[in-house]
Structure formats: structure tokens, C-alpha cells
N, C-alpha and C positions, 0 to 999 in steps of 0.2 A: 442489487448492484448492477445486474445486467441491463436493467432499464435505464439506469443513470448513465452508464458509460456507452450504451448503445452497441454492445457486443457481448457474445456469450462468454461465460467464465467456465473453467473446467468443472467436471463433476466433483462433488464433495470429497471423494476419495483421492483426488488429484489436486485439490485446491491448495493445500498447505505448500506443496512443492511449487505451484504456480505463483504463489504470493511472495516467494523468496526474492524475486527480482524487483518487487515493489511497483511494477508497471501498472497493474490493475488498481493498486491503491493510489498511485499518483493520478491516474485517470479519474478515479472517484473524487479525489480531492479537487481536481481541476473543475469538476461540475459545480461544487459548492463554494470553492474559494480559488478562482483562477489566478488571483494575484500571488498565490503561494507556489504555483507551478509554472515557472517560465518555460521550462522544457522537461521532457521525460526522457531519461536515458534508457535506450533499448538496445539489447545485444542478445544473440542467442546463447552466448556463454556468460554465466554469472560472473560479474566483476565487482570490484570495490565501488565503482561509481553508481551501481544500483542502490547503494545505501542512501544516495541523495533522494531517490524516489520515495524510499521508506521514511526518511527524515521529513519530507514535505507532508506526508500523511500524519505523522506525529505532531507536526506544527499545527495542522488543521484540528487535530483532537484537542490540543491546548487552546486553540482559538475559540472553539465552541464550548470550552470549559467542561468537558466530560470529566466525571469523577476519576480520581487517580486510579482507583481499583479497575475501572474499565480500561484505562490506558495500559495498565500493567498486563491485563489479559491479552491485549493486542501485542504487546512486547513479547509475551510468552509465545504467542502464535507465530508471529512474523520473524522475530530475531532468534529464537531458540529452537527452531526446527532443526532436527538432526539432518545432516546431509553431508 
């Protein structure tokens, strides 16, 4: 993921929290499907608009036709993180 987006991601123990805003996921999506990511919403405070970033990632997963079970695992990781 770091190689694709050209920047470091947090260590694994901090990764779940870092994925909550969807910025890294949107950047990753932009590498493979730039047409799905016209803009990336960034703000230091978590806001509802961050869900657009995550939605773009899930659109990408559907576009590449990943099995539904894989998509569900991402949903569990990204959307159901306690916080």
C-alpha cells in the first residue's frame, strides 16, 4: 500500500484508527481507478464527509469484482471499528 500511494502508512497497531477517515483507501483507489476519486476529503477531525472516501474504495472493490466475502471483511475493518 505504501508503494502504491507513495507515502508511509501507520504501524499495524495504529492502522485501524488511521483507516477510519478513508484517506489512505481513497489514495489507493486513485492509483488503480482514478476516475472513481475526483477528490479526497481530508480533515484532521473525523467528519461525515470522510464516508465519501470510504465509499469510493468500496466502489473500486465492486469494479474489480472482488468476492463479496472479501468486501465484507473490509466493511468489518473500516466501518465497524469501535471509536
